[in-house]
N, C-alpha and C positions, 0 to 999 in steps of 0.2 A: 263487599269488601272480599279482597281475593287473600289468600292467606298464601308464604310461601317460607321456601329455608334463607339463613340470611346468616352470616356470619361476620365477628365482630369482632375484633383487632386493639386493643387499646391495655396500657400495663398499668393503667389502674384498676385496682380490684374493684372501689365504691361504682364507676362511671360503668365498669362492665357489668356485675349486678343488678344497677341500676335499669340500665338498656336494657337486657334480659328480660328482667321484668316487665318489661311495656310492652315490648315487641311478643313476652311468651302470651300476656293477659288478651292482647289483639289474634293470638291463635297462630304463628308464625312459630317455625323452629328455627329457635337460637342455637348458634355452636361459637364460643367463646374461647379467644384467644389472647395470651397476654405476651407472648414472640412469634413476632412475626417470622420467622424461619420456621417453625414450627406449623402455621399456615401454611404458607409454601408446599412444606413436605406433606399436608393434609391435601393439600387440591392437585399435588402429583401425583398424591396415591388415587386419584377420582377417575374415573370413566365414564362415568355420567351423572346423574342427579348434581349438576350444578348449581351451586347457590345462587339466589334471584341477586343478591345484593353483599356486598362488605364491606363494613364501614371500619373503615383505617383511623388513627389518631394520628398527625401528623409526628409529633414530637413521642417516640421512644427509645430505650436507652441499646436495647442489641439493635436495632435493625431501623434505619430513620423512612419515617411512613412516604414519605414520597418514593427512597429508594424502594421500599417497600410496594410501592404503588407499580412504576416500572417492571419490578419483577412480574408481577402479577399480570401486566396486559402484553409482557412480552412470552409468558407461558398460555395464557388464555387473551386471547386479541377482544372476545367481545365481551368479556365478565366487565359488569356493572361494580364500580367503584365509589362509594361517596368519603371525601375527607373528611375528618375532624378535626377542629383544633380550637384550646381558651386563649391561644397568640393569633389571631385572624388575622393577617395584613392581606392587604390586595395583591401583594407578591408573592403570596405561599397561594392565595385562592387561582394567581392568573398559570403560575408553576405547575399546580395540581392539574388545573385545567388543560395544558400542554401537554402532559405527561398522560390524560388519557383520561380525568376522572370527571362521573359522572355530572357529580356538584361536590360544592362545597359547605359542611356544615360549620357555624362558629356558637363554642360553647360559652354561657349557657344555653340550647335552643332550648323551644321550649315543647311541649308535646306534640300538638298539631301540627307545629314546624315536622318532626320526627317522622307520624303517623303519614300525613300528607305525601313526604316521599317517597315516605317504603310502599308505599298502596300504591301509588302511578309508578314506579319499575317493576312492581312484582306484579301486576295487572298487564305492564307490558310484555315483562318476559312469558308471560302465560298465552299472550293473544300471538307472539312470535312462534312459542313452543305448537300452538293448534293450528295455526298455520303451514307451521311446516310438517304437521302431522295427517294438516286435508291436502297438501302438496302431495306429498308420501302416498296417501290413497287413491289422490288421482290418479298419477307415474301404473300406481300397483295395479288400478284399475284398469287405464289405458295402456298397459303391458303388454306388447307385442308377443311375445313369451306366453302371456297371459289368455290369449286371443283362443276361441274354443270351439276347434272344426277339425274332425276326419276325410272328407271327403277332397277329392285333386282336384273337383270344380272351384272352390273356395279357395280352398289354395295356391291355385293359379294367381287368382286377383291380389290376396293376401303378401306375398312373395314379390307383386310384380309393384306394389304400396310399397313398399319398403326399399324397394329398388329405387323407385323415381321419388322418393323422399328429400332426399341432399340437396334435390336442385329446388329452383324457386322457380319453379313453371307452375303456373294457374292448373288444376284439375277438375275436370268433370266427372264426377263419379254416376250411373243410370244406373236404374234396376227399383225395383216394386218397390212400396211401402212394405217397410218393416225389415226386408230383406237382409240390412246390417251396412248400409251405406258410411252410416257414423262411427260404426268402426273402425271401419276402413279410411275412414279419413281423420278422424284420432291417429290410428296407426301412421298415418304418413305425418303429422305435426308430430309424434312423438319419437317417432325415428330420426328425425331432422336437425338442422343445425338450430332450429328456435323452437326446441322443446324444453329449455329454460323459460319464456317467454309463454305469455297467454295462449290459452287454446277457447275461442270462443265460438257458439251456435248461435243460427238466429234461423227457424223456422218461417219461409218468407209467405207460406198459403197462411198461415193459422193468422196473420196481423190484416190490417185495412192498410191502405195506399199513403193514407197519411202517418198514420202509427209508422208500420215501417218504416220510410223517408227519417222522421224522428229516433228511431231507435238506430238506424246506422250510420247518419252524417251528423246525430244530435241537432242540438238547437240552444240559443240563447234563451236569457230571459224575457218574454213578453212577445217572441214569436207567435205564438197564438191562444187563444182564449185557456188559462190553465196553467203555461208556460211560467208560474210565479220564482225558477231559478232556472240557471243552467244547466244544459245535460250534455255530456261525455256521451258520444256515439260510440258502439260496437267495431269501427272502422279505427278511430282513435285511440282505442281502447285494447285494441289487439295488434297496436302499434309493434315491430319487431316478433311479432308473433304469426299466428293462425288464424281466419275467418271462416267459419263451415255456414255455407249458404247454403241449407236445406229447401228443396223444391223451387229453385231456382226458376224454373218455368211460369212458376202464376206473380212473377214481380210484373208491373204497369211500364208500356214501353218509355214515359216519362224517368221512374226511376229505373230503364234501361240504361238511359243515356247517361244518366250522371254516375250510377257506377261504371260506364266506360270510361269515364275521364278518371276515377281511381286507378282502373285497371291500366291503362296507358300515360296517364302522368304525375299519379300516385298522391294526389292533392282534392281536396272533394272543399265545400263549402256547407256548414251547418243549417238547419233551418233558421229564416231569421236573420241572417249574419251575411257579411259582407265579405269578411275578410277571408283570403285560403290556409286552408291549411293541410298538412302533409304528416303523411302516413306509409309506413314501410311494411306492408299489410300479403303474408300472401295465401290467396284465393281458393280455396275446395270447396266447389258448388254438387251439389247432387239433385236430381230431379228422378222424376215418375215417367216422367214424358218422353218423346222423341223429340229431339230440341231442334233436328235437322225440320220433321213438315214443323213444326211451328214456325220455322222461318220461311218457311217456303208459303204458308199460310198468313205471315206477314205479321204473327203472334209473335217473333221474338226479333229483336236485332241481329242483322246478319253479323256485324262486325264483334259486337258483344262475343256472339255462341265461338269467333274462333280464338275470341281472347281467354273463352273459361275452357274451350278443348284443345288447348296444347296436347293434354295428355287424358286419354278417355280411360274408368276403368269401370268394367260393366258387373254388378256382383251378379251372383244366380238366385234366384228365388229359389227359398226351402224345400219345395217337391223337387226339386233339379238335383239338390244335394242329402237325398234320405239318411247318410251313416255318420250327418251330422246333427239329426235328430236326438238317437240316447244319448252322446255328453252333452247337450245342449240341455236335454231335460234333468239330466242328474245335476247338473251345477242349478238348475233353476231350484229344485227340488233343494237343495242342499243352503242358497241362498233361503227361500222361504220359512224352509225347515227349522233353520237354525240349528241348536245345539242337537235338536230329537234326531233318535235313528228314525229315519223316514228312508224305504226305498220303494219302485213299481214295479208290479209283477208282471210276467214274461208276456200276458196277454196283454197288459195296456200299453204296453211296450210296444207291440208289435201294431197294436191299432194304432198311437201315434204317427209311425214310421207308415203308416199304408193312408192316412190322410195326406190331404194336397195342399192343406193350408195356403189358404187365400190371405189371410195374415201375415202369412212368413213368420218370422222368429221371434216379432212383438205378441202374436198370436198364440203362438205355443209358450212365452214367457206367462200370459193371460192367464191360461189352461191351467198350468200347474201350478199358479199360486191359488185357483181356487181348490186347484184336488185336495192342495197341502191343507188347507182350512176346511173341506170334511174329510178329511181320512182323521180318523180315530185309534185306530188296531195296530197304528205301524208301517202300512202299504197301502201305497195308491192303486186298486181295483181298478177294472174296467166299471165298476160301481160308481166312482168317483167320476169318470170322463162326463161332460157332455154325450147327450145320444146324438146329435151331429157327426159324430167320429165314427160312432159303430155306425149307424147308418150308412154314409159313404162307403167302408172301407166292403160293405157286402157288394157282391155283382149281382146287378140287375136281374130275376130270372126270366129265361125265356118265354116265349108267348105259348100258353097252354097250346096242346094237342085237337085237333077237331073230336066232339063228343068226348072231353072230361068232362065231367062234371063239378059243381061248384065246391062235395066237399075234395077229391081229389086235386085239383089246383090249391088248395087251402092246405092239405097234407103233405103237397110234394113243395111248396114255399116253405113251410113251417122246418121240412125236413133239413132242404137248401141252407133256409139261417143256421140251423143250431148245427150240419156240417161245418160252415166257413166262419161258425165264431169258434169252431173247436169245443163244441158240443159245451159252452157255458151260458148257461142254464136264465143269470140274469142279462146276460150282454144280448143275448138272442129274443127276453122279452121287450128292452129297449127298442131292438130293430121294427119288432113287428109291433109294437105301440101298444102292449095288451100290460094285465098284471102280474106276476108271477105264477099266481094263484091260476090266471087263466093260461097259462101256457101248461104248468103241469097234468092242467085236466085236457087239455090239446092232446100231449104228447102218449095220456094214457089213452086220449079216443081214438087216435090213431094208431097206436101200437108201435109208436115210434120208441126204438132206443137205440142207445146210443153205441153199445156195442154190434148190432146191426150195420147201422151205417158205418165202423169202421169196418166191418167186414168185406161192404161192394167197395170201399175204397181204395181197399189192398188186393 
């Protein structure tokens, strides 16, 4: 059962007390008014926390209930109002509904009638509120002003995406997996005239051909085994909005032909149906393949390629924009650490910047999440990072000179790694793949001292 805020306006004190007692027993917050003018004044002073429902008696001495209803709806059109009357007539009910009343209760009504009506309205209001909050969160998440970058390389494609967003042209986004193609796609949608409509995404590479067709075009009941009910496809659900087709290069030739029809004619046929349906959808596609090469090899339709490729945007990989790594890392730390005060050490950040990031932003996000989980002292240090990051960031050792002993080679390599890690013993041990105690013993054995190495560098 959902609980909410309810106002009662009735000049009969006995009715007021009874309704208040009944509704409070259900957990609702109740405010009662004997005069309509006082109720209107209360509503006028409120900027938020509006009541879920107002129960209004039709006949009152100072202000007629129907007149009060008209004033409430003029002041707040979305407000839910239920009229009550002991002199119920069809005319009164019809007039109340014409003036915008949600329902009409005839006194005396039963407790179940009251509870059922109130519960439905309160639940409806809360669902609307949650929906508004969810939409606001989605807009905030994909707000172009919230996109995190510092490099000119990403900034160029980001600003170009905003520039082309107002058009209805299909857009093809290229780039490696995890580089941020969906961020660019969402920027296009939420900067366009379609931003109030739906932005839906589908990974074409993650589904079988049959399932992908059903997800895109929908199906009717009985279209295939297990189709116990009709299902709307994403194309129809995204009508007037944007559909992001990720990894478009992986769809089959048969689906390519059907998708081409949607792009050309704005029409499609659900699986198992013979009836043509229409949808006005803006398509944004992405791929980590070279569609030009796929066209040449016969794997991708040339006509579909040109339909999708009206405008092309290329998202550079993270390794080509290292300036974006620190702000992205700090953003992910804040996301995963929550309210906890957590920061990353300068040495650890340097390792992140020097790493090549084959998995791009998605890999950075995963590593930060893991590091946040492992951290206990409020700082992400090099010991919390995967060893593969540290190993890659060290310059390989040059070939040993002729006549050098094994001990000389080992000493030189330890010196090199120790110097390149800025004399960080934990990280040095990780790169050398030895225990920290073994490293201390080797440093002592070869008389490798931080001060001496620093003097040699200077």
